[in-house]
Biopython code that builds the backbone (N, CA, C, O; Angstrom):
import numpy as np
from Bio.PDB.StructureBuilder import StructureBuilder

atoms = [
    (1, "MET", "N", (4.756, 16.124, -3.369)),
    (1, "MET", "CA", (5.522, 14.892, -3.489)),
    (1, "MET", "C", (6.963, 15.251, -3.792)),
    (1, "MET", "O", (7.234, 15.994, -4.735)),
    (2, "ALA", "N", (7.871, 14.740, -3.016)),
    (2, "ALA", "CA", (9.274, 15.101, -3.148)),
    (2, "ALA", "C", (10.033, 14.235, -4.145)),
    (2, "ALA", "O", (11.223, 14.457, -4.368)),
    (3, "ALA", "N", (9.379, 13.268, -4.739)),
    (3, "ALA", "CA", (10.069, 12.342, -5.647)),
    (3, "ALA", "C", (10.419, 13.032, -6.960)),
    (3, "ALA", "O", (9.707, 13.926, -7.417)),
    (4, "ASN", "N", (11.514, 12.607, -7.550)),
    (4, "ASN", "CA", (11.842, 13.053, -8.899)),
    (4, "ASN", "C", (10.817, 12.456, -9.846)),
    (4, "ASN", "O", (10.398, 11.314, -9.659)),
    (5, "GLN", "N", (10.410, 13.201, -10.850)),
    (5, "GLN", "CA", (9.379, 12.708, -11.755)),
    (5, "GLN", "C", (9.792, 11.424, -12.458)),
    (5, "GLN", "O", (8.929, 10.617, -12.805)),
    (6, "GLY", "N", (11.090, 11.207, -12.681)),
    (6, "GLY", "CA", (11.539, 9.987, -13.336)),
    (6, "GLY", "C", (11.657, 8.804, -12.398)),
    (6, "GLY", "O", (11.992, 7.703, -12.834)),
    (7, "ASP", "N", (11.390, 9.007, -11.122)),
    (7, "ASP", "CA", (11.605, 7.986, -10.106)),
    (7, "ASP", "C", (10.287, 7.496, -9.512)),
    (7, "ASP", "O", (10.269, 7.009, -8.382)),
    (8, "LEU", "N", (9.198, 7.616, -10.242)),
    (8, "LEU", "CA", (7.890, 7.220, -9.728)),
    (8, "LEU", "C", (7.510, 5.834, -10.212)),
    (8, "LEU", "O", (7.816, 5.445, -11.340)),
    (9, "LYS", "N", (6.840, 5.097, -9.342)),
    (9, "LYS", "CA", (6.297, 3.804, -9.757)),
    (9, "LYS", "C", (5.029, 3.522, -8.982)),
    (9, "LYS", "O", (4.715, 4.197, -8.002)),
    (10, "GLY", "N", (4.306, 2.513, -9.440)),
    (10, "GLY", "CA", (3.060, 2.134, -8.787)),
    (10, "GLY", "C", (2.801, 0.656, -8.945)),
    (10, "GLY", "O", (3.438, -0.018, -9.754)),
    (11, "CYS", "N", (1.855, 0.155, -8.159)),
    (11, "CYS", "CA", (1.441, -1.242, -8.273)),
    (11, "CYS", "C", (0.129, -1.441, -7.523)),
    (11, "CYS", "O", (-0.267, -0.613, -6.703)),
    (12, "SER", "N", (-0.524, -2.536, -7.815)),
    (12, "SER", "CA", (-1.670, -2.969, -7.022)),
    (12, "SER", "C", (-1.177, -4.064, -6.091)),
    (12, "SER", "O", (-0.170, -4.717, -6.361)),
    (13, "PHE", "N", (-1.899, -4.258, -4.988)),
    (13, "PHE", "CA", (-1.465, -5.246, -4.005)),
    (13, "PHE", "C", (-2.662, -5.936, -3.368)),
    (13, "PHE", "O", (-3.774, -5.408, -3.352)),
    (14, "GLU", "N", (-2.405, -7.132, -2.842)),
    (14, "GLU", "CA", (-3.383, -7.854, -2.032)),
    (14, "GLU", "C", (-2.614, -8.561, -0.929)),
    (14, "GLU", "O", (-1.601, -9.214, -1.178)),
    (15, "VAL", "N", (-3.115, -8.419, 0.302)),
    (15, "VAL", "CA", (-2.456, -8.999, 1.467)),
    (15, "VAL", "C", (-3.394, -10.030, 2.080)),
    (15, "VAL", "O", (-4.571, -9.757, 2.313)),
    (16, "TYR", "N", (-2.855, -11.220, 2.339)),
    (16, "TYR", "CA", (-3.617, -12.351, 2.865)),
    (16, "TYR", "C", (-3.189, -12.644, 4.297)),
    (16, "TYR", "O", (-2.036, -12.420, 4.667)),
    (17, "GLY", "N", (-4.117, -13.142, 5.094)),
    (17, "GLY", "CA", (-3.829, -13.516, 6.477)),
    (17, "GLY", "C", (-4.862, -12.895, 7.396)),
    (17, "GLY", "O", (-5.985, -12.611, 6.977)),
    (18, "ARG", "N", (-4.483, -12.685, 8.653)),
    (18, "ARG", "CA", (-5.377, -11.992, 9.587)),
    (18, "ARG", "C", (-5.100, -10.502, 9.433)),
    (18, "ARG", "O", (-4.284, -9.927, 10.152)),
    (19, "VAL", "N", (-5.795, -9.894, 8.483)),
    (19, "VAL", "CA", (-5.562, -8.491, 8.142)),
    (19, "VAL", "C", (-6.833, -7.653, 8.228)),
    (19, "VAL", "O", (-6.806, -6.459, 7.930)),
    (20, "GLN", "N", (-7.938, -8.258, 8.629)),
    (20, "GLN", "CA", (-9.171, -7.510, 8.853)),
    (20, "GLN", "C", (-9.509, -7.568, 10.339)),
    (20, "GLN", "O", (-9.273, -8.580, 10.999)),
    (21, "GLY", "N", (-10.063, -6.476, 10.858)),
    (21, "GLY", "CA", (-10.410, -6.408, 12.270)),
    (21, "GLY", "C", (-9.211, -6.162, 13.172)),
    (21, "GLY", "O", (-9.312, -6.312, 14.390)),
    (22, "VAL", "N", (-8.079, -5.788, 12.591)),
    (22, "VAL", "CA", (-6.853, -5.526, 13.362)),
    (22, "VAL", "C", (-6.247, -4.164, 12.996)),
    (22, "VAL", "O", (-5.051, -3.945, 13.185)),
    (23, "CYS", "N", (-7.064, -3.260, 12.479)),
    (23, "CYS", "CA", (-6.648, -1.894, 12.105)),
    (23, "CYS", "C", (-5.551, -1.871, 11.042)),
    (23, "CYS", "O", (-4.760, -0.930, 10.988)),
    (24, "PHE", "N", (-5.502, -2.900, 10.199)),
    (24, "PHE", "CA", (-4.464, -2.976, 9.168)),
    (24, "PHE", "C", (-4.534, -1.784, 8.219)),
    (24, "PHE", "O", (-3.510, -1.180, 7.901)),
    (25, "ARG", "N", (-5.746, -1.443, 7.764)),
    (25, "ARG", "CA", (-5.889, -0.338, 6.813)),
    (25, "ARG", "C", (-5.448, 0.986, 7.428)),
    (25, "ARG", "O", (-4.795, 1.795, 6.770)),
    (26, "LYS", "N", (-5.805, 1.202, 8.688)),
    (26, "LYS", "CA", (-5.434, 2.440, 9.383)),
    (26, "LYS", "C", (-3.914, 2.577, 9.487)),
    (26, "LYS", "O", (-3.358, 3.628, 9.169)),
    (27, "TYR", "N", (-3.251, 1.518, 9.930)),
    (27, "TYR", "CA", (-1.795, 1.564, 10.059)),
    (27, "TYR", "C", (-1.124, 1.690, 8.689)),
    (27, "TYR", "O", (-0.132, 2.404, 8.545)),
    (28, "ALA", "N", (-1.666, 1.000, 7.689)),
    (28, "ALA", "CA", (-1.117, 1.107, 6.331)),
    (28, "ALA", "C", (-1.238, 2.535, 5.815)),
    (28, "ALA", "O", (-0.313, 3.058, 5.195)),
    (29, "SER", "N", (-2.381, 3.161, 6.073)),
    (29, "SER", "CA", (-2.600, 4.533, 5.639)),
    (29, "SER", "C", (-1.603, 5.480, 6.302)),
    (29, "SER", "O", (-1.044, 6.352, 5.635)),
    (30, "HIS", "N", (-1.373, 5.321, 7.604)),
    (30, "HIS", "CA", (-0.399, 6.165, 8.306)),
    (30, "HIS", "C", (1.000, 5.973, 7.734)),
    (30, "HIS", "O", (1.720, 6.946, 7.509)),
    (31, "PHE", "N", (1.389, 4.711, 7.498)),
    (31, "PHE", "CA", (2.720, 4.438, 6.948)),
    (31, "PHE", "C", (2.846, 5.040, 5.548)),
    (31, "PHE", "O", (3.857, 5.664, 5.225)),
    (32, "ALA", "N", (1.818, 4.850, 4.722)),
    (32, "ALA", "CA", (1.849, 5.378, 3.356)),
    (32, "ALA", "C", (2.018, 6.895, 3.365)),
    (32, "ALA", "O", (2.877, 7.435, 2.668)),
    (33, "LYS", "N", (1.199, 7.572, 4.154)),
    (33, "LYS", "CA", (1.263, 9.036, 4.199)),
    (33, "LYS", "C", (2.621, 9.520, 4.693)),
    (33, "LYS", "O", (3.147, 10.509, 4.183)),
    (34, "ALA", "N", (3.194, 8.833, 5.681)),
    (34, "ALA", "CA", (4.498, 9.221, 6.225)),
    (34, "ALA", "C", (5.625, 9.018, 5.215)),
    (34, "ALA", "O", (6.694, 9.616, 5.344)),
    (35, "ASN", "N", (5.388, 8.177, 4.213)),
    (35, "ASN", "CA", (6.414, 7.871, 3.217)),
    (35, "ASN", "C", (6.089, 8.411, 1.830)),
    (35, "ASN", "O", (6.695, 7.991, 0.844)),
    (36, "GLY", "N", (5.136, 9.340, 1.746)),
    (36, "GLY", "CA", (4.819, 9.995, 0.486)),
    (36, "GLY", "C", (4.115, 9.112, -0.524)),
    (36, "GLY", "O", (4.193, 9.359, -1.728)),
    (37, "ILE", "N", (3.423, 8.079, -0.044)),
    (37, "ILE", "CA", (2.708, 7.164, -0.931)),
    (37, "ILE", "C", (1.276, 7.642, -1.097)),
    (37, "ILE", "O", (0.638, 8.056, -0.129)),
    (38, "VAL", "N", (0.772, 7.586, -2.317)),
    (38, "VAL", "CA", (-0.626, 7.909, -2.598)),
    (38, "VAL", "C", (-1.314, 6.660, -3.119)),
    (38, "VAL", "O", (-0.663, 5.736, -3.605)),
    (39, "GLY", "N", (-2.644, 6.641, -3.014)),
    (39, "GLY", "CA", (-3.418, 5.506, -3.492)),
    (39, "GLY", "C", (-4.577, 5.221, -2.566)),
    (39, "GLY", "O", (-5.179, 6.137, -2.006)),
    (40, "TRP", "N", (-4.888, 3.946, -2.405)),
    (40, "TRP", "CA", (-6.023, 3.553, -1.570)),
    (40, "TRP", "C", (-5.847, 2.122, -1.073)),
    (40, "TRP", "O", (-5.012, 1.366, -1.570)),
    (41, "ILE", "N", (-6.673, 1.772, -0.062)),
    (41, "ILE", "CA", (-6.672, 0.430, 0.517)),
    (41, "ILE", "C", (-8.091, 0.110, 0.971)),
    (41, "ILE", "O", (-8.812, 0.999, 1.425)),
    (42, "LYS", "N", (-8.497, -1.153, 0.853)),
    (42, "LYS", "CA", (-9.828, -1.546, 1.323)),
    (42, "LYS", "C", (-9.847, -3.029, 1.682)),
    (42, "LYS", "O", (-9.014, -3.811, 1.222)),
    (43, "ASN", "N", (-10.823, -3.395, 2.518)),
    (43, "ASN", "CA", (-11.079, -4.798, 2.822)),
    (43, "ASN", "C", (-11.824, -5.429, 1.656)),
    (43, "ASN", "O", (-12.563, -4.747, 0.946)),
    (44, "THR", "N", (-11.631, -6.732, 1.455)),
    (44, "THR", "CA", (-12.391, -7.462, 0.439)),
    (44, "THR", "C", (-13.348, -8.426, 1.126)),
    (44, "THR", "O", (-13.224, -8.692, 2.321)),
    (45, "GLU", "N", (-14.289, -8.939, 0.371)),
    (45, "GLU", "CA", (-15.225, -9.933, 0.892)),
    (45, "GLU", "C", (-14.531, -11.261, 1.170)),
    (45, "GLU", "O", (-15.076, -12.099, 1.888)),
    (46, "ASN", "N", (-13.341, -11.467, 0.616)),
    (46, "ASN", "CA", (-12.591, -12.717, 0.798)),
    (46, "ASN", "C", (-11.749, -12.725, 2.066)),
    (46, "ASN", "O", (-11.081, -13.719, 2.353)),
    (47, "GLY", "N", (-11.769, -11.626, 2.835)),
    (47, "GLY", "CA", (-10.973, -11.550, 4.052)),
    (47, "GLY", "C", (-9.571, -11.019, 3.845)),
    (47, "GLY", "O", (-8.746, -11.065, 4.758)),
    (48, "THR", "N", (-9.291, -10.512, 2.645)),
    (48, "THR", "CA", (-7.983, -9.928, 2.356)),
    (48, "THR", "C", (-8.087, -8.408, 2.380)),
    (48, "THR", "O", (-9.164, -7.847, 2.580)),
    (49, "VAL", "N", (-6.959, -7.761, 2.174)),
    (49, "VAL", "CA", (-6.899, -6.312, 2.003)),
    (49, "VAL", "C", (-6.262, -6.067, 0.644)),
    (49, "VAL", "O", (-5.263, -6.697, 0.299)),
    (50, "THR", "N", (-6.838, -5.153, -0.127)),
    (50, "THR", "CA", (-6.338, -4.868, -1.467)),
    (50, "THR", "C", (-6.219, -3.360, -1.659)),
    (50, "THR", "O", (-6.813, -2.581, -0.914)),
    (51, "GLY", "N", (-5.446, -2.958, -2.666)),
    (51, "GLY", "CA", (-5.320, -1.540, -2.930)),
    (51, "GLY", "C", (-4.354, -1.225, -4.049)),
    (51, "GLY", "O", (-3.858, -2.112, -4.744)),
    (52, "GLU", "N", (-4.101, 0.060, -4.204)),
    (52, "GLU", "CA", (-3.173, 0.601, -5.199)),
    (52, "GLU", "C", (-2.242, 1.562, -4.481)),
    (52, "GLU", "O", (-2.657, 2.289, -3.579)),
    (53, "CYS", "N", (-0.980, 1.560, -4.889)),
    (53, "CYS", "CA", (-0.037, 2.516, -4.308)),
    (53, "CYS", "C", (0.845, 3.102, -5.404)),
    (53, "CYS", "O", (1.181, 2.432, -6.380)),
    (54, "GLU", "N", (1.211, 4.371, -5.218)),
    (54, "GLU", "CA", (2.109, 5.074, -6.127)),
    (54, "GLU", "C", (3.000, 5.995, -5.311)),
    (54, "GLU", "O", (2.604, 6.491, -4.256)),
    (55, "GLY", "N", (4.190, 6.214, -5.805)),
    (55, "GLY", "CA", (5.115, 7.132, -5.150)),
    (55, "GLY", "C", (6.513, 6.938, -5.688)),
    (55, "GLY", "O", (6.710, 6.346, -6.750)),
    (56, "SER", "N", (7.489, 7.446, -4.942)),
    (56, "SER", "CA", (8.878, 7.251, -5.341)),
    (56, "SER", "C", (9.210, 5.767, -5.272)),
    (56, "SER", "O", (8.564, 5.017, -4.539)),
    (57, "SER", "N", (10.204, 5.347, -6.025)),
    (57, "SER", "CA", (10.623, 3.941, -5.987)),
    (57, "SER", "C", (10.984, 3.523, -4.572)),
    (57, "SER", "O", (10.606, 2.439, -4.128)),
    (58, "VAL", "N", (11.708, 4.370, -3.864)),
    (58, "VAL", "CA", (12.109, 4.064, -2.488)),
    (58, "VAL", "C", (10.882, 3.962, -1.585)),
    (58, "VAL", "O", (10.787, 3.041, -0.773)),
    (59, "GLY", "N", (9.948, 4.893, -1.719)),
    (59, "GLY", "CA", (8.737, 4.884, -0.897)),
    (59, "GLY", "C", (7.863, 3.674, -1.164)),
    (59, "GLY", "O", (7.371, 3.049, -0.225)),
    (60, "VAL", "N", (7.660, 3.333, -2.432)),
    (60, "VAL", "CA", (6.839, 2.168, -2.782)),
    (60, "VAL", "C", (7.501, 0.892, -2.275)),
    (60, "VAL", "O", (6.820, 0.010, -1.750)),
    (61, "ASP", "N", (8.815, 0.783, -2.424)),
    (61, "ASP", "CA", (9.513, -0.403, -1.916)),
    (61, "ASP", "C", (9.372, -0.519, -0.399)),
    (61, "ASP", "O", (9.190, -1.620, 0.121)),
    (62, "ALA", "N", (9.455, 0.602, 0.313)),
    (62, "ALA", "CA", (9.286, 0.584, 1.770)),
    (62, "ALA", "C", (7.863, 0.173, 2.138)),
    (62, "ALA", "O", (7.664, -0.582, 3.090)),
    (63, "PHE", "N", (6.875, 0.663, 1.395)),
    (63, "PHE", "CA", (5.476, 0.315, 1.659)),
    (63, "PHE", "C", (5.236, -1.166, 1.386)),
    (63, "PHE", "O", (4.547, -1.834, 2.156)),
    (64, "LYS", "N", (5.793, -1.676, 0.307)),
    (64, "LYS", "CA", (5.666, -3.107, 0.000)),
    (64, "LYS", "C", (6.269, -3.951, 1.120)),
    (64, "LYS", "O", (5.688, -4.961, 1.519)),
    (65, "HIS", "N", (7.426, -3.543, 1.625)),
    (65, "HIS", "CA", (8.050, -4.258, 2.746)),
    (65, "HIS", "C", (7.133, -4.223, 3.969)),
    (65, "HIS", "O", (6.952, -5.239, 4.641)),
    (66, "TRP", "N", (6.558, -3.058, 4.258)),
    (66, "TRP", "CA", (5.657, -2.924, 5.407)),
    (66, "TRP", "C", (4.453, -3.848, 5.243)),
    (66, "TRP", "O", (4.071, -4.544, 6.183)),
    (67, "LEU", "N", (3.853, -3.857, 4.050)),
    (67, "LEU", "CA", (2.676, -4.696, 3.809)),
    (67, "LEU", "C", (2.977, -6.174, 4.030)),
    (67, "LEU", "O", (2.141, -6.901, 4.567)),
    (68, "CYS", "N", (4.153, -6.621, 3.626)),
    (68, "CYS", "CA", (4.495, -8.051, 3.686)),
    (68, "CYS", "C", (5.115, -8.490, 5.002)),
    (68, "CYS", "O", (4.971, -9.650, 5.390)),
    (69, "ASN", "N", (5.796, -7.599, 5.689)),
    (69, "ASN", "CA", (6.618, -8.011, 6.825)),
    (69, "ASN", "C", (6.308, -7.340, 8.156)),
    (69, "ASN", "O", (6.743, -7.825, 9.201)),
    (70, "VAL", "N", (5.571, -6.241, 8.143)),
    (70, "VAL", "CA", (5.331, -5.507, 9.386)),
    (70, "VAL", "C", (3.852, -5.554, 9.748)),
    (70, "VAL", "O", (3.469, -6.210, 10.717)),
    (71, "GLY", "N", (3.023, -4.865, 8.978)),
    (71, "GLY", "CA", (1.589, -4.851, 9.248)),
    (71, "GLY", "C", (1.240, -4.131, 10.535)),
    (71, "GLY", "O", (2.083, -3.477, 11.148)),
    (72, "SER", "N", (-0.012, -4.262, 10.931)),
    (72, "SER", "CA", (-0.480, -3.635, 12.164)),
    (72, "SER", "C", (-0.268, -4.587, 13.335)),
    (72, "SER", "O", (-0.094, -5.790, 13.143)),
    (73, "PRO", "N", (-0.286, -4.033, 14.563)),
    (73, "PRO", "CA", (-0.234, -4.929, 15.723)),
    (73, "PRO", "C", (-1.403, -5.918, 15.646)),
    (73, "PRO", "O", (-2.503, -5.536, 15.246)),
    (74, "ASN", "N", (-1.189, -7.129, 16.006)),
    (74, "ASN", "CA", (-2.192, -8.204, 16.001)),
    (74, "ASN", "C", (-2.534, -8.736, 14.614)),
    (74, "ASN", "O", (-3.342, -9.658, 14.499)),
    (75, "SER", "N", (-1.942, -8.183, 13.563)),
    (75, "SER", "CA", (-2.153, -8.781, 12.241)),
    (75, "SER", "C", (-1.200, -9.961, 12.088)),
    (75, "SER", "O", (-0.182, -10.052, 12.775)),
    (76, "HIS", "N", (-1.549, -10.850, 11.183)),
    (76, "HIS", "CA", (-0.658, -11.965, 10.826)),
    (76, "HIS", "C", (-0.706, -12.087, 9.312)),
    (76, "HIS", "O", (-1.739, -12.450, 8.747)),
    (77, "ILE", "N", (0.403, -11.787, 8.655)),
    (77, "ILE", "CA", (0.460, -11.749, 7.198)),
    (77, "ILE", "C", (0.928, -13.104, 6.689)),
    (77, "ILE", "O", (2.029, -13.554, 7.004)),
    (78, "ASP", "N", (0.069, -13.752, 5.890)),
    (78, "ASP", "CA", (0.432, -15.039, 5.288)),
    (78, "ASP", "C", (1.186, -14.851, 3.979)),
    (78, "ASP", "O", (2.190, -15.519, 3.733)),
    (79, "LYS", "N", (0.695, -13.934, 3.134)),
    (79, "LYS", "CA", (1.382, -13.657, 1.869)),
    (79, "LYS", "C", (0.905, -12.343, 1.288)),
    (79, "LYS", "O", (-0.152, -11.827, 1.650)),
    (80, "CYS", "N", (1.706, -11.816, 0.380)),
    (80, "CYS", "CA", (1.388, -10.586, -0.354)),
    (80, "CYS", "C", (1.528, -10.869, -1.837)),
    (80, "CYS", "O", (2.409, -11.620, -2.258)),
    (81, "GLN", "N", (0.664, -10.270, -2.614)),
    (81, "GLN", "CA", (0.784, -10.333, -4.072)),
    (81, "GLN", "C", (0.814, -8.912, -4.606)),
    (81, "GLN", "O", (0.021, -8.063, -4.199)),
    (82, "PHE", "N", (1.736, -8.667, -5.519)),
    (82, "PHE", "CA", (1.836, -7.371, -6.180)),
    (82, "PHE", "C", (1.648, -7.590, -7.670)),
    (82, "PHE", "O", (2.258, -8.480, -8.261)),
    (83, "LYS", "N", (0.800, -6.770, -8.268)),
    (83, "LYS", "CA", (0.508, -6.887, -9.698)),
    (83, "LYS", "C", (0.643, -5.522, -10.352)),
    (83, "LYS", "O", (0.636, -4.486, -9.688)),
    (84, "ASN", "N", (0.765, -5.550, -11.664)),
    (84, "ASN", "CA", (0.789, -4.331, -12.465)),
    (84, "ASN", "C", (1.867, -3.355, -11.978)),
    (84, "ASN", "O", (1.648, -2.144, -11.948)),
    (85, "GLU", "N", (3.034, -3.895, -11.597)),
    (85, "GLU", "CA", (4.130, -3.018, -11.185)),
    (85, "GLU", "C", (4.637, -2.272, -12.412)),
    (85, "GLU", "O", (4.924, -2.873, -13.447)),
    (86, "ARG", "N", (4.744, -0.952, -12.278)),
    (86, "ARG", "CA", (5.076, -0.141, -13.444)),
    (86, "ARG", "C", (5.746, 1.161, -13.033)),
    (86, "ARG", "O", (5.544, 1.666, -11.929)),
    (87, "LYS", "N", (6.551, 1.691, -13.951)),
    (87, "LYS", "CA", (7.066, 3.047, -13.797)),
    (87, "LYS", "C", (5.982, 3.980, -14.305)),
    (87, "LYS", "O", (5.296, 3.675, -15.281)),
    (88, "ILE", "N", (5.831, 5.109, -13.645)),
    (88, "ILE", "CA", (4.818, 6.081, -14.052)),
    (88, "ILE", "C", (5.469, 7.454, -14.185)),
    (88, "ILE", "O", (6.504, 7.723, -13.576)),
    (89, "SER", "N", (4.852, 8.314, -14.985)),
    (89, "SER", "CA", (5.399, 9.657, -15.188)),
    (89, "SER", "C", (4.767, 10.677, -14.252)),
    (89, "SER", "O", (5.318, 11.757, -14.040)),
    (90, "GLN", "N", (3.596, 10.331, -13.686)),
    (90, "GLN", "CA", (2.934, 11.231, -12.743)),
    (90, "GLN", "C", (2.048, 10.414, -11.814)),
    (90, "GLN", "O", (1.677, 9.282, -12.125)),
    (91, "LEU", "N", (1.715, 11.003, -10.672)),
    (91, "LEU", "CA", (0.837, 10.348, -9.711)),
    (91, "LEU", "C", (-0.610, 10.476, -10.165)),
    (91, "LEU", "O", (-1.005, 11.507, -10.708)),
    (92, "HIS", "N", (-1.400, 9.431, -9.944)),
    (92, "HIS", "CA", (-2.795, 9.420, -10.373)),
    (92, "HIS", "C", (-3.773, 9.561, -9.212)),
    (92, "HIS", "O", (-4.986, 9.564, -9.427)),
    (93, "PHE", "N", (-3.268, 9.678, -7.994)),
    (93, "PHE", "CA", (-4.107, 9.823, -6.804)),
    (93, "PHE", "C", (-3.648, 11.044, -6.025)),
    (93, "PHE", "O", (-2.496, 11.466, -6.130)),
    (94, "LYS", "N", (-4.555, 11.601, -5.247)),
    (94, "LYS", "CA", (-4.220, 12.685, -4.323)),
    (94, "LYS", "C", (-4.414, 12.124, -2.925)),
    (94, "LYS", "O", (-5.544, 11.880, -2.502)),
    (95, "GLY", "N", (-3.334, 11.921, -2.217)),
    (95, "GLY", "CA", (-3.422, 11.383, -0.869)),
    (95, "GLY", "C", (-3.586, 9.875, -0.870)),
    (95, "GLY", "O", (-3.607, 9.238, -1.923)),
    (96, "PHE", "N", (-3.700, 9.318, 0.318)),
    (96, "PHE", "CA", (-3.893, 7.876, 0.485)),
    (96, "PHE", "C", (-5.174, 7.683, 1.275)),
    (96, "PHE", "O", (-5.297, 8.178, 2.395)),
    (97, "ASN", "N", (-6.135, 6.961, 0.694)),
    (97, "ASN", "CA", (-7.466, 6.845, 1.281)),
    (97, "ASN", "C", (-7.827, 5.420, 1.660)),
    (97, "ASN", "O", (-7.420, 4.460, 1.007)),
    (98, "ILE", "N", (-8.601, 5.306, 2.730)),
    (98, "ILE", "CA", (-9.202, 4.029, 3.111)),
    (98, "ILE", "C", (-10.574, 3.987, 2.449)),
    (98, "ILE", "O", (-11.414, 4.855, 2.686)),
    (99, "ARG", "N", (-10.788, 2.990, 1.631)),
    (99, "ARG", "CA", (-12.084, 2.828, 0.955)),
    (99, "ARG", "C", (-12.928, 1.813, 1.707)),
    (99, "ARG", "O", (-12.413, 0.904, 2.359)),
    (100, "HIS", "N", (-14.245, 1.993, 1.600)),
    (100, "HIS", "CA", (-15.174, 1.084, 2.282)),
    (100, "HIS", "C", (-16.074, 0.385, 1.293)),
    (100, "HIS", "O", (-16.920, -0.418, 1.688)),
]
sb = StructureBuilder()
sb.init_structure("model")
sb.init_model(0)
sb.init_chain("A")
sb.init_seg("    ")
for serial, (resi, resn, name, xyz) in enumerate(atoms, 1):
    if name == "N":
        sb.init_residue(resn, " ", resi, " ")
    sb.init_atom(name, np.array(xyz, "f"), 0.0, 1.0, " ", f" {name:<3s}", serial, name[0])
structure = sb.get_structure()
């Protein structure tokens, strides 16, 4: 991870809309890995996508923007919620995983 140790943050997220059955998790995972983000993402029984992300402030902000405004082809994002936004001193995940 290329981030300065003092520049790390994390949050949990949930994305609402047409985000299942459109490869949203796969595209999110590729974007996260390309931007040095670690954590996980999974589908919920409610039809949303939820997860945790950690990384540099710049990387997490870029990932949050992607989750809310870009998404995968054929997805339609209605809204995003971010919770437990915090500064962290170290990363708690290794890599970015799709959970089932």
